[in-house]
C-alpha positions as CSV (number, residue, x, y, z in Angstrom):
1,E,90.8,84.2,72.9
2,R,90.3,83.8,76.7
3,G,91.9,80.4,77.0
4,G,88.7,78.4,77.6
5,A,84.9,78.2,77.3
6,A,82.1,76.0,78.4
7,H,79.0,75.1,76.4
8,V,76.2,73.8,78.6
9,G,74.2,72.3,75.8
10,G,77.0,70.6,73.8
11,G,78.9,67.3,73.7
12,L,76.8,65.3,71.2
13,H,79.5,62.6,70.9
14,H,77.4,59.6,69.8
15,A,76.3,61.2,66.5
16,Y,78.0,60.0,63.3
17,A,78.6,61.9,60.1
18,G,75.5,60.3,58.5
19,H,73.1,59.6,61.3
20,A,72.0,60.5,64.8
21,E,72.5,58.1,67.7
22,G,72.3,57.9,71.5
23,F,70.3,61.1,72.2
24,C,72.7,63.0,69.9
25,Y,71.4,64.5,66.6
26,F,74.6,65.9,65.2
27,N,78.2,65.8,66.4
28,D,79.0,69.4,67.5
29,L,82.5,68.4,68.7
30,A,83.3,67.1,65.2
31,V,81.8,70.2,63.5
32,A,83.8,72.5,65.7
33,A,87.1,70.7,65.1
34,R,86.5,70.4,61.3
35,V,85.6,74.1,60.9
36,L,88.6,75.3,62.9
37,L,91.0,73.0,61.0
38,R,89.5,74.0,57.7
39,E,89.9,77.7,58.5
40,G,93.5,77.1,59.5
41,R,92.9,78.4,63.0
42,V,94.3,75.2,64.5
43,R,96.6,72.4,63.2
44,R,95.9,69.7,65.8
45,V,92.8,69.1,68.0
46,A,92.5,66.7,70.9
47,V,89.1,65.4,72.0
48,V,89.2,64.2,75.6
49,D,86.0,62.3,76.2
50,L,85.4,61.4,79.8
51,D,81.7,60.5,79.6
52,V,80.8,57.0,81.0
53,H,79.9,56.0,77.4
54,Q,82.5,55.8,74.6
55,G,82.4,58.7,72.2
56,N,81.7,56.4,69.3
57,G,80.5,59.0,66.8
58,T,83.5,61.2,67.4
59,A,85.9,58.2,67.2
60,A,84.4,57.1,63.8
61,I,84.5,60.5,62.3
62,F,88.1,61.1,63.1
63,R,89.4,57.5,62.8
64,D,91.7,58.3,59.8
65,D,92.4,62.0,60.6
66,P,96.0,62.5,61.9
67,A,95.1,66.1,62.8
68,V,92.6,65.0,65.5
69,F,93.5,62.8,68.6
70,T,90.5,61.2,70.2
71,L,90.7,59.9,73.8
72,S,87.8,58.1,75.3
73,V,87.9,56.9,79.0
74,H,84.7,55.0,79.5
75,Q,82.9,52.0,81.1
76,E,83.8,49.1,78.9
77,H,80.7,47.0,79.4
78,N,78.1,49.7,78.6
79,Y,76.6,51.4,75.5
80,P,77.7,51.5,72.7
81,M,78.2,47.9,71.7
82,P,80.3,47.3,69.7
83,K,82.8,50.2,70.3
84,E,84.5,52.2,67.6
85,R,88.2,52.8,67.6
86,S,89.5,56.0,69.1
87,S,93.1,57.1,68.9
88,L,93.2,55.9,72.5
89,D,90.5,54.0,74.3
90,V,90.6,53.2,78.0
91,G,87.8,50.8,78.8
92,L,87.2,50.5,82.6
93,D,85.6,47.7,84.6
94,N,82.2,48.1,86.2
95,G,82.5,49.7,89.6
96,T,85.8,51.5,89.0
97,G,86.2,54.2,91.6
98,D,88.1,57.4,92.1
99,E,91.7,56.1,92.6
100,A,91.8,53.6,89.7
101,Y,90.0,56.0,87.4
102,L,92.3,58.9,88.1
103,A,95.4,56.7,87.7
104,A,94.1,55.5,84.3
105,L,93.3,59.1,83.3
106,D,96.8,60.3,84.2
107,R,98.4,57.6,82.1
108,A,96.1,58.4,79.1
109,M,96.6,62.1,79.3
110,T,100.4,61.7,78.7
111,R,99.5,60.7,75.2
112,V,97.2,63.7,74.7
113,W,99.9,66.1,75.9
114,A,102.5,64.4,73.7
115,F,100.2,65.1,70.7
116,A,100.6,68.8,71.5
117,P,97.1,70.0,70.4
118,D,96.3,73.6,69.6
119,L,92.9,73.1,71.0
120,L,91.4,70.6,73.5
121,L,87.7,69.7,73.3
122,Y,86.7,68.2,76.7
123,Q,83.6,66.1,77.0
124,A,83.0,66.2,80.7
125,G,80.3,63.6,81.3
126,A,78.6,63.7,84.6
127,D,77.6,60.0,84.3
128,P,80.7,58.3,85.7
129,Y,79.1,59.4,89.0
130,A,78.4,56.5,91.4
131,D,74.6,57.1,91.5
132,D,74.1,57.6,87.8
133,Q,71.2,55.5,86.4
134,L,72.9,54.9,83.0
135,G,76.4,54.3,84.2
136,G,78.2,51.7,86.2
137,L,81.3,53.5,87.4
138,A,81.7,54.7,91.0
139,L,83.2,58.2,91.0
140,T,82.4,60.5,93.9
141,F,81.8,64.3,93.6
142,G,85.4,64.7,94.7
143,G,86.7,62.3,92.1
144,L,84.8,64.0,89.3
145,E,86.2,67.4,90.4
146,A,89.7,65.9,90.5
147,R,89.2,64.5,87.0
148,D,88.2,68.0,85.7
149,R,91.2,69.6,87.4
150,R,93.6,67.1,85.9
151,V,92.5,68.0,82.4
152,L,91.7,71.7,82.6
153,D,94.4,72.9,85.0
154,E,97.1,71.2,82.9
155,A,95.7,72.5,79.7
156,S,95.8,76.0,81.2
157,R,99.3,75.5,82.4
158,R,100.4,74.4,78.9
159,R,98.4,77.4,77.4
160,I,96.3,75.1,75.4
161,P,92.8,76.6,74.8
162,F,90.0,74.3,75.8
163,V,86.2,74.0,75.3
164,V,84.1,72.1,77.8
165,T,80.9,70.3,76.9
166,L,78.7,68.9,79.6
167,G,77.7,65.4,78.5
168,G,75.6,62.8,80.3
169,G,74.2,63.1,83.7
170,Y,71.3,60.8,84.8
171,A,71.8,60.8,88.6
172,R,68.8,59.5,90.6
173,Q,68.8,62.9,92.3
174,F,68.6,65.7,89.7
175,A,70.5,68.0,92.1
176,D,73.5,65.7,91.9
177,T,73.7,66.2,88.1
178,V,73.4,69.9,88.6
179,R,76.2,69.9,91.2
180,I,78.5,67.9,89.0
181,H,78.0,70.2,85.9
182,T,78.3,73.3,88.1
183,T,81.6,72.1,89.6
184,T,82.9,71.4,86.1
185,C,82.1,75.0,85.0
186,R,83.7,76.4,88.2
187,V,86.9,74.4,87.5
188,A,86.9,75.7,83.9
189,L,86.6,79.3,85.2
190,D,89.4,78.7,87.7
191,A,91.7,77.3,84.9
192,I,91.0,80.2,82.7
193,A,91.7,82.7,85.5
194,A,95.0,80.8,86.3
195,G,96.0,81.2,82.7
196,G,95.7,85.0,83.0
197,R,93.2,85.3,80.2
198,A,89.9,85.7,82.1
């Protein structure tokens, strides 16, 4: 109703329909999408998963569902192994930094916008950060904020409602994870306000 929301405890993208995996006990992204589709409140849902780890559970659940487009931009040589097949997977090399990451994201998002979703579920992992203990990408604070703005500002501009879930985040300094998640929430609030529905 307001154009966007953030759920600070969500984004359990490794869980499959039949089992828990990777710290994720049930796939809340999949449940949300399935309920809204079943109720007829949306016809198409896009899941944009920008955690450092592929959203394998989400990809498996929606593999054969044409109503859900799953994008995962992740570190290729990291958990999970093997990977599932998303609608679009972008596996990045170890050490990928801001410039290459954002260029890859821009290319991938053209497919999401072409899908014309009625709802965007955005898994905003904090773990592509350069000092994350479970990740091997090299994004800075500025790069992560630019990532969030590319997704959420454009969704707002297109008047596509979004839900942000805050995945990952294992920085050596706990305050860094807090800073990343807080910035994501601030960007989401800015995008909602820009859409005139705050």
